MMTF fields as JSON, N, C-alpha, C and O atoms, coordinates in Angstrom:
{
  "mmtfVersion": "1.0.0",
  "mmtfProducer": "UNKNOWN",
  "numBonds": 479,
  "numAtoms": 480,
  "numGroups": 120,
  "numChains": 1,
  "numModels": 1,
  "chainsPerModel": [1],
  "groupsPerChain": [120],
  "chainIdList": ["A"],
  "bondAtomList": [4, 2, 8, 6, 12, 10, 16, 14, 20, 18, 24, 22, 28, 26, 32, 30, 36, 34, 40, 38, 44, 42, 48, 46, 52, 50, 56, 54, 60, 58, 64, 62, 68, 66, 72, 70, 76, 74, 80, 78, 84, 82, 88, 86, 92, 90, 96, 94, 100, 98, 104, 102, 108, 106, 112, 110, 116, 114, 120, 118, 124, 122, 128, 126, 132, 130, 136, 134, 140, 138, 144, 142, 148, 146, 152, 150, 156, 154, 160, 158, 164, 162, 168, 166, 172, 170, 176, 174, 180, 178, 184, 182, 188, 186, 192, 190, 196, 194, 200, 198, 204, 202, 208, 206, 212, 210, 216, 214, 220, 218, 224, 222, 228, 226, 232, 230, 236, 234, 240, 238, 244, 242, 248, 246, 252, 250, 256, 254, 260, 258, 264, 262, 268, 266, 272, 270, 276, 274, 280, 278, 284, 282, 288, 286, 292, 290, 296, 294, 300, 298, 304, 302, 308, 306, 312, 310, 316, 314, 320, 318, 324, 322, 328, 326, 332, 330, 336, 334, 340, 338, 344, 342, 348, 346, 352, 350, 356, 354, 360, 358, 364, 362, 368, 366, 372, 370, 376, 374, 380, 378, 384, 382, 388, 386, 392, 390, 396, 394, 400, 398, 404, 402, 408, 406, 412, 410, 416, 414, 420, 418, 424, 422, 428, 426, 432, 430, 436, 434, 440, 438, 444, 442, 448, 446, 452, 450, 456, 454, 460, 458, 464, 462, 468, 466, 472, 470, 476, 474],
  "bondOrderList": [1, 1, 1, 1, 1, 1, 1, 1, 1, 1, 1, 1, 1, 1, 1, 1, 1, 1, 1, 1, 1, 1, 1, 1, 1, 1, 1, 1, 1, 1, 1, 1, 1, 1, 1, 1, 1, 1, 1, 1, 1, 1, 1, 1, 1, 1, 1, 1, 1, 1, 1, 1, 1, 1, 1, 1, 1, 1, 1, 1, 1, 1, 1, 1, 1, 1, 1, 1, 1, 1, 1, 1, 1, 1, 1, 1, 1, 1, 1, 1, 1, 1, 1, 1, 1, 1, 1, 1, 1, 1, 1, 1, 1, 1, 1, 1, 1, 1, 1, 1, 1, 1, 1, 1, 1, 1, 1, 1, 1, 1, 1, 1, 1, 1, 1, 1, 1, 1, 1],
  "groupList": [{"groupName": "UNK", "atomNameList": ["N", "CA", "C", "O"], "elementList": ["N", "C", "C", "O"], "formalChargeList": [0, 0, 0, 0], "bondAtomList": [1, 0, 2, 1, 3, 2], "bondOrderList": [1, 1, 2], "singleLetterCode": "X", "chemCompType": "L-PEPTIDE LINKING"}],
  "groupTypeList": [0, 0, 0, 0, 0, 0, 0, 0, 0, 0, 0, 0, 0, 0, 0, 0, 0, 0, 0, 0, 0, 0, 0, 0, 0, 0, 0, 0, 0, 0, 0, 0, 0, 0, 0, 0, 0, 0, 0, 0, 0, 0, 0, 0, 0, 0, 0, 0, 0, 0, 0, 0, 0, 0, 0, 0, 0, 0, 0, 0, 0, 0, 0, 0, 0, 0, 0, 0, 0, 0, 0, 0, 0, 0, 0, 0, 0, 0, 0, 0, 0, 0, 0, 0, 0, 0, 0, 0, 0, 0, 0, 0, 0, 0, 0, 0, 0, 0, 0, 0, 0, 0, 0, 0, 0, 0, 0, 0, 0, 0, 0, 0, 0, 0, 0, 0, 0, 0, 0, 0],
  "groupIdList": [1, 2, 3, 4, 5, 6, 7, 8, 9, 10, 11, 12, 13, 14, 15, 16, 17, 18, 19, 20, 21, 22, 23, 24, 25, 26, 27, 28, 29, 30, 31, 32, 33, 34, 35, 36, 37, 38, 39, 40, 41, 42, 43, 44, 45, 46, 47, 48, 49, 50, 51, 52, 53, 54, 55, 56, 57, 58, 59, 60, 61, 62, 63, 64, 65, 66, 67, 68, 69, 70, 71, 72, 73, 74, 75, 76, 77, 78, 79, 80, 81, 82, 83, 84, 85, 86, 87, 88, 89, 90, 91, 92, 93, 94, 95, 96, 97, 98, 99, 100, 101, 102, 103, 104, 105, 106, 107, 108, 109, 110, 111, 112, 113, 114, 115, 116, 117, 118, 119, 120],
  "secStructList": [7, 7, 7, 3, 3, 3, 3, 7, 7, 3, 3, 3, 3, 6, 6, 7, 7, 7, 3, 3, 3, 3, 3, 3, 1, 1, 7, 7, 1, 3, 3, 3, 3, 3, 3, 3, 7, 6, 6, 1, 7, 3, 3, 3, 3, 3, 3, 3, 3, 1, 1, 6, 6, 7, 3, 3, 3, 7, 6, 6, 6, 5, 6, 6, 3, 3, 3, 3, 3, 3, 4, 4, 4, 6, 3, 3, 3, 3, 3, 3, 7, 1, 7, 7, 4, 4, 4, 7, 3, 3, 3, 3, 3, 3, 3, 3, 1, 1, 7, 7, 7, 1, 1, 4, 4, 4, 7, 1, 3, 3, 7, 7, 7, 3, 3, 3, 3, 3, 3, 7],
  "xCoordList": [63.363, 64.568, 64.36, 63.287, 65.395, 65.318, 65.233, 65.887, 64.434, 64.384, 64.994, 64.86, 65.665, 66.367, 65.885, 65.685, 65.698, 65.292, 66.151, 66.169, 66.867, 67.698, 66.917, 65.961, 67.355, 66.777, 67.802, 68.821, 67.518, 68.372, 69.257, 69.956, 69.238, 70.06, 69.446, 68.356, 70.172, 69.688, 70.863, 72.002, 70.568, 71.603, 72.072, 71.265, 73.374, 73.955, 75.131, 75.605, 75.584, 76.723, 77.993, 77.944, 79.111, 80.39, 80.466, 80.103, 80.942, 81.036, 79.853, 79.919, 78.749, 77.587, 77.908, 78.863, 77.098, 77.27, 75.92, 75.318, 75.451, 74.151, 74.276, 75.364, 73.141, 73.066, 72.107, 70.963, 72.584, 71.756, 71.249, 71.903, 70.072, 69.467, 69.12, 68.862, 69.118, 68.7, 67.872, 68.32, 66.665, 65.812, 65.698, 65.469, 65.861, 65.738, 64.408, 63.897, 63.862, 62.568, 62.705, 61.705, 63.934, 64.169, 65.594, 66.408, 65.889, 67.224, 68.195, 67.875, 69.376, 70.41, 71.742, 71.923, 72.679, 73.932, 74.75, 75.252, 74.882, 75.771, 75.017, 74.221, 75.279, 74.759, 75.92, 76.782, 75.93, 77.083, 76.629, 75.498, 77.546, 77.335, 78.359, 79.529, 77.882, 78.713, 78.362, 77.294, 79.258, 79.009, 79.453, 80.48, 78.639, 79.02, 79.032, 77.987, 80.237, 80.392, 80.146, 80.267, 79.802, 79.557, 80.739, 81.869, 80.48, 81.535, 82.494, 83.512, 82.182, 83.085, 82.381, 81.155, 83.185, 82.63, 82.141, 82.551, 81.275, 80.781, 81.928, 82.743, 81.971, 83.073, 82.54, 81.56, 83.194, 82.835, 83.239, 84.346, 82.35, 82.649, 82.875, 83.832, 82.009, 82.155, 80.945, 79.923, 81.078, 79.966, 79.879, 80.814, 78.727, 78.528, 77.783, 76.82, 78.251, 77.51, 76.892, 76.82, 76.454, 75.722, 76.623, 76.137, 77.916, 78.836, 79.107, 79.082, 79.37, 79.639, 80.805, 80.795, 81.817, 82.98, 82.979, 84.027, 81.843, 81.758, 81.576, 80.499, 82.62, 82.564, 83.884, 84.919, 83.829, 85.02, 84.783, 83.702, 85.826, 85.768, 86.829, 87.916, 86.49, 87.497, 88.555, 88.301, 89.725, 90.82, 90.396, 89.864, 90.64, 90.318, 88.915, 88.563, 88.113, 86.726, 86.562, 85.867, 87.198, 87.066, 87.576, 88.66, 86.771, 87.101, 86.377, 86.062, 86.109, 85.32, 83.846, 82.987, 83.562, 82.193, 82.041, 82.998, 80.826, 80.539, 79.347, 78.273, 79.543, 78.466, 77.976, 78.764, 76.684, 76.09, 74.875, 74.342, 74.466, 73.377, 72.485, 72.963, 71.179, 70.193, 69.543, 68.625, 70.022, 69.565, 68.085, 67.371, 67.62, 66.218, 65.282, 64.168, 65.742, 64.914, 65.274, 64.681, 66.227, 66.722, 67.188, 66.922, 67.886, 68.339, 69.859, 70.552, 70.359, 71.77, 71.887, 71.096, 72.877, 73.059, 74.467, 75.413, 74.566, 75.856, 75.903, 75.212, 76.728, 76.909, 78.099, 79.211, 77.848, 78.896, 79.376, 78.619, 80.606, 81.133, 81.839, 82.784, 81.364, 81.99, 82.231, 83.371, 81.156, 81.253, 81.966, 82.025, 82.503, 83.222, 82.56, 81.838, 82.786, 82.167, 82.48, 81.648, 83.644, 83.993, 83.212, 83.327, 82.435, 81.55, 80.224, 79.374, 80.053, 78.851, 78.748, 79.737, 77.542, 77.331, 76.041, 75.298, 75.805, 74.664, 75.158, 76.112, 74.514, 74.904, 73.933, 72.715, 74.516, 73.727, 73.932, 75.033, 72.867, 72.888, 72.818, 72.104, 73.56, 73.557, 73.536, 73.99, 73.002, 72.968, 73.414, 73.267, 73.96, 74.368, 73.912, 74.019, 73.406, 72.828, 73.864, 73.613, 75.028, 75.926, 77.308, 77.953, 77.776, 79.125, 79.268, 78.469, 80.314, 80.598, 81.816, 82.696, 81.862, 82.965, 83.005, 82.007, 84.171, 84.285, 83.868, 83.695, 83.708, 83.353, 81.842, 81.115, 81.401, 79.974, 79.253, 78.087, 79.936, 79.281, 78.953, 78.239, 79.459, 79.18, 77.892, 77.513, 77.227, 76.005, 74.779, 74.749, 73.76, 72.571, 71.557, 70.874, 71.468, 70.386, 70.924, 71.818, 70.359, 70.746, 69.508, 68.429, 69.692, 68.656, 68.716, 69.575, 67.784, 67.719, 68.719, 68.971, 69.287, 70.275, 69.641, 68.465, 70.439, 70.007, 71.101, 72.271, 70.718, 71.672, 72.071, 71.218, 73.362, 73.885, 74.682, 75.612, 74.322, 75.024, 75.585, 74.843, 76.91, 77.58, 78.044, 78.778, 77.62, 78.049, 79.023, 78.94, 79.938, 80.978, 80.526, 81.276],
  "yCoordList": [102.149, 101.511, 100.002, 99.519, 99.273, 97.816, 97.311, 97.843, 96.299, 95.622, 94.235, 93.582, 93.799, 92.519, 91.658, 92.145, 90.373, 89.439, 88.187, 87.512, 87.891, 86.697, 85.532, 85.725, 84.328, 83.127, 82.006, 82.121, 80.936, 79.761, 79.528, 78.517, 80.459, 80.276, 79.277, 78.752, 79.029, 78.104, 77.455, 77.911, 76.398, 75.643, 74.492, 73.689, 74.412, 73.363, 72.728, 73.242, 71.615, 70.895, 71.226, 71.539, 71.153, 71.298, 70.307, 69.139, 70.797, 69.951, 70.031, 69.561, 70.634, 70.825, 71.89, 72.655, 71.918, 72.913, 73.563, 73.284, 74.427, 75.082, 76.169, 76.671, 76.513, 77.594, 78.663, 78.376, 79.883, 81.028, 81.688, 81.652, 82.292, 82.969, 84.398, 84.719, 85.233, 86.626, 86.985, 86.831, 87.464, 87.898, 89.418, 90.011, 90.022, 91.476, 91.817, 91.064, 92.961, 93.374, 93.967, 94.204, 94.205, 94.743, 94.496, 93.966, 94.886, 94.66, 95.709, 96.896, 95.248, 96.136, 95.653, 94.453, 96.563, 96.19, 95.222, 94.221, 95.505, 94.726, 94.137, 94.817, 92.874, 92.238, 91.547, 90.945, 91.642, 91.151, 90.456, 90.614, 89.691, 89.049, 89.575, 89.777, 89.794, 90.16, 89.218, 88.606, 89.116, 88.318, 89.113, 89.791, 89.001, 89.576, 88.478, 87.962, 88.129, 87.118, 87.76, 88.978, 86.967, 87.52, 88.328, 87.841, 89.555, 90.391, 90.968, 91.552, 90.811, 91.281, 92.262, 92.372, 92.969, 93.874, 93.077, 91.94, 93.696, 93.091, 92.934, 93.839, 91.777, 91.459, 91.17, 90.445, 91.741, 91.507, 90.097, 89.652, 89.395, 88.055, 88.035, 87.426, 88.692, 88.71, 89.323, 89.58, 89.552, 90.133, 89.533, 88.904, 89.747, 89.478, 90.675, 91.168, 91.134, 92.187, 91.632, 90.415, 92.49, 92.045, 91.648, 91.124, 91.884, 91.494, 90.0, 89.421, 89.356, 87.902, 87.511, 86.442, 88.38, 88.089, 88.942, 89.162, 89.409, 90.369, 89.737, 89.807, 89.13, 88.556, 88.813, 89.022, 88.794, 89.032, 88.456, 88.59, 87.807, 87.244, 87.893, 88.239, 88.049, 88.485, 87.399, 86.227, 87.799, 86.847, 85.769, 86.053, 84.537, 83.412, 82.87, 81.851, 83.554, 83.132, 82.243, 81.228, 82.622, 81.819, 80.407, 80.206, 79.446, 78.05, 77.496, 76.308, 78.371, 77.926, 78.224, 77.384, 79.409, 79.83, 80.106, 80.488, 79.907, 80.167, 81.106, 80.828, 82.208, 83.179, 83.034, 83.051, 82.894, 82.82, 83.74, 84.177, 84.011, 84.964, 84.516, 84.076, 84.634, 84.392, 85.74, 86.169, 86.389, 87.737, 87.76, 88.68, 86.758, 86.716, 86.671, 87.191, 86.046, 85.92, 86.939, 86.932, 87.806, 88.779, 88.081, 88.544, 86.965, 86.165, 86.158, 86.156, 86.155, 85.976, 84.815, 84.693, 83.973, 82.797, 82.793, 83.337, 82.168, 81.961, 80.522, 80.15, 79.717, 78.35, 78.309, 78.691, 77.846, 77.709, 76.264, 75.345, 76.065, 74.714, 74.228, 74.852, 73.114, 72.47, 73.481, 73.796, 73.971, 75.029, 74.559, 73.371, 75.553, 75.335, 76.23, 77.16, 75.973, 76.825, 78.315, 79.16, 78.639, 80.048, 80.713, 81.922, 79.948, 80.531, 81.003, 81.539, 80.808, 81.282, 82.792, 83.507, 83.27, 84.703, 85.021, 84.138, 86.317, 86.787, 87.13, 87.891, 86.571, 86.79, 87.789, 87.619, 88.833, 89.908, 89.97, 89.764, 90.252, 90.554, 92.073, 92.746, 92.6, 94.042, 94.304, 93.486, 95.453, 95.785, 97.216, 98.085, 97.434, 98.766, 98.961, 98.057, 100.145, 100.388, 100.467, 100.003, 101.045, 101.426, 100.784, 100.717, 100.318, 99.764, 98.802, 98.799, 97.981, 97.029, 97.469, 98.157, 97.075, 97.469, 96.52, 95.884, 96.433, 95.613, 96.384, 95.796, 97.688, 98.511, 98.569, 98.915, 98.224, 98.17, 99.482, 99.505, 100.574, 101.888, 102.265, 103.241, 101.512, 101.802, 101.126, 101.267, 100.405, 99.708, 100.484, 101.066, 100.473, 101.289, 100.613, 101.265, 99.303, 98.579, 97.318, 96.659, 96.992, 95.798, 94.985, 95.528, 93.681, 92.824, 92.797, 93.427, 92.051, 91.992, 90.999, 90.982, 90.174, 89.189, 87.848, 87.765, 86.806, 85.467, 84.83, 84.828, 84.298, 83.743, 82.328, 81.494, 82.07, 80.72, 80.361, 81.075, 79.269, 78.8, 77.422, 76.487, 77.304, 76.05, 75.401, 76.005, 74.194, 73.46, 72.354, 71.782, 72.083, 71.088, 69.685, 68.727],
  "zCoordList": [88.982, 89.483, 89.524, 89.886, 89.148, 89.154, 90.593, 91.489, 90.796, 92.087, 91.947, 90.912, 93.005, 92.999, 94.15, 95.263, 93.877, 94.918, 94.81, 93.781, 95.899, 95.933, 96.552, 97.303, 96.212, 96.804, 96.726, 96.046, 97.424, 97.35, 98.553, 98.624, 99.509, 100.696, 101.659, 101.431, 102.741, 103.759, 104.463, 104.363, 105.167, 105.877, 105.007, 104.537, 104.795, 103.966, 104.697, 105.71, 104.169, 104.749, 103.97, 102.78, 104.648, 103.954, 102.793, 102.927, 101.66, 100.48, 99.547, 98.411, 100.026, 99.149, 98.1, 98.235, 97.071, 95.996, 95.683, 94.646, 96.578, 96.342, 95.284, 95.001, 94.714, 93.733, 94.234, 94.589, 94.256, 94.618, 93.352, 92.31, 93.457, 92.311, 92.67, 93.83, 91.68, 91.834, 90.616, 89.479, 90.859, 89.758, 89.805, 90.859, 88.652, 88.536, 87.874, 87.046, 88.255, 87.703, 86.308, 85.63, 85.88, 84.557, 84.118, 84.874, 82.889, 82.347, 82.884, 82.962, 83.249, 83.727, 83.181, 82.979, 82.939, 82.298, 83.142, 82.63, 84.393, 85.253, 86.437, 87.084, 86.706, 87.908, 88.612, 87.972, 89.914, 90.672, 91.951, 92.408, 92.501, 93.802, 94.795, 94.468, 96.027, 97.158, 98.302, 98.317, 99.239, 100.437, 101.664, 101.661, 102.709, 103.991, 105.034, 105.432, 105.473, 106.512, 107.868, 108.002, 108.876, 110.211, 110.719, 110.736, 111.131, 111.672, 110.665, 111.038, 109.38, 108.331, 107.416, 107.41, 106.646, 105.654, 104.447, 104.213, 103.713, 102.488, 101.487, 101.308, 100.844, 99.948, 98.543, 98.373, 97.559, 96.171, 95.753, 96.057, 95.06, 94.563, 93.055, 92.577, 92.313, 90.867, 90.197, 90.833, 88.908, 88.156, 86.77, 86.274, 86.163, 84.736, 84.163, 84.75, 82.996, 82.319, 81.045, 80.874, 80.167, 78.982, 77.823, 76.821, 77.938, 76.859, 76.928, 78.015, 75.779, 75.787, 76.676, 77.286, 76.75, 77.589, 78.845, 79.453, 79.223, 80.321, 81.686, 82.279, 82.17, 83.505, 84.217, 83.585, 85.517, 86.32, 87.703, 88.278, 88.227, 89.57, 90.441, 89.977, 91.704, 92.662, 92.8, 92.521, 93.229, 93.435, 94.413, 95.486, 94.028, 94.887, 94.731, 95.325, 93.929, 93.751, 92.517, 92.567, 91.423, 90.2, 90.459, 91.006, 90.053, 90.299, 91.499, 91.553, 92.478, 93.625, 93.397, 93.663, 92.908, 92.633, 91.145, 90.471, 90.64, 89.234, 89.125, 89.661, 88.432, 88.22, 86.788, 85.842, 86.647, 85.316, 85.26, 86.28, 84.042, 83.87, 82.732, 81.686, 82.947, 81.904, 81.603, 82.303, 80.573, 80.27, 79.933, 80.332, 79.203, 78.785, 79.987, 79.934, 81.072, 82.267, 83.34, 84.418, 83.064, 84.052, 85.332, 86.441, 85.152, 86.289, 86.373, 85.356, 87.588, 87.883, 88.861, 89.796, 88.635, 89.489, 90.092, 89.524, 91.247, 91.883, 92.369, 93.317, 91.707, 92.175, 93.107, 92.744, 94.296, 95.307, 95.256, 95.569, 94.872, 94.688, 95.953, 96.436, 96.47, 97.638, 98.752, 99.093, 99.298, 100.285, 101.548, 101.867, 102.247, 103.509, 104.555, 104.194, 105.825, 106.87, 106.695, 107.025, 106.191, 105.998, 104.863, 104.661, 104.134, 103.106, 103.709, 102.998, 104.994, 105.674, 105.581, 105.747, 105.312, 105.251, 104.519, 104.089, 104.396, 103.624, 102.228, 102.065, 101.241, 99.847, 99.223, 99.264, 98.647, 98.062, 96.555, 96.045, 95.88, 94.46, 94.312, 95.056, 93.352, 93.116, 91.62, 90.82, 91.264, 89.839, 89.606, 90.465, 88.428, 87.996, 86.564, 85.735, 86.283, 84.964, 83.859, 82.746, 84.142, 83.064, 83.078, 82.032, 84.206, 84.232, 85.393, 86.329, 85.309, 86.367, 87.169, 86.65, 88.418, 89.279, 90.462, 90.801, 91.086, 92.294, 93.543, 94.61, 93.411, 94.559, 94.708, 93.778, 95.886, 96.13, 95.94, 95.544, 96.218, 96.117, 94.68, 94.449, 93.715, 92.313, 91.836, 90.673, 92.715, 92.323, 92.777, 93.862, 91.905, 92.133, 93.033, 93.823, 92.904, 93.554, 94.201, 93.67, 95.365, 96.109, 96.454, 96.692, 96.475, 97.0, 98.515, 99.131, 99.108, 100.569, 101.138, 102.343, 100.269, 100.706, 101.026, 101.381, 100.893, 101.266, 102.113, 101.732, 103.245, 104.209, 103.807, 103.502, 103.808, 103.625, 104.867, 105.241, 105.5, 106.686, 106.396, 106.097, 106.487, 106.169, 107.461, 108.243, 107.675, 108.859, 108.455, 107.368, 109.364, 109.061, 109.425, 109.236]
}
């Protein structure tokens, strides 16, 4: 089973544009980002699969966040553009062997998450 490790979180200021990283121990078809804000359910942000046009963002995410993938390095990235306090939360990387989906239960493997705290 693929293992995932996220990094890049921490305390940032409003308006910063940090980049989170996720490294996978092996190749997987789909890699995605989710966020869980304090007191809220985990929310899908977007995914990238192995197809050249294989990307999808949740409504309201495209343009604010950018998901990229380096297949050769088994890396997934999430650039948070001009973060706001409401972007605070734990960001999770997830992978699925065969297909992509916005539903978290369709993913096989999860990372431990990386905390991002945005102060105003």
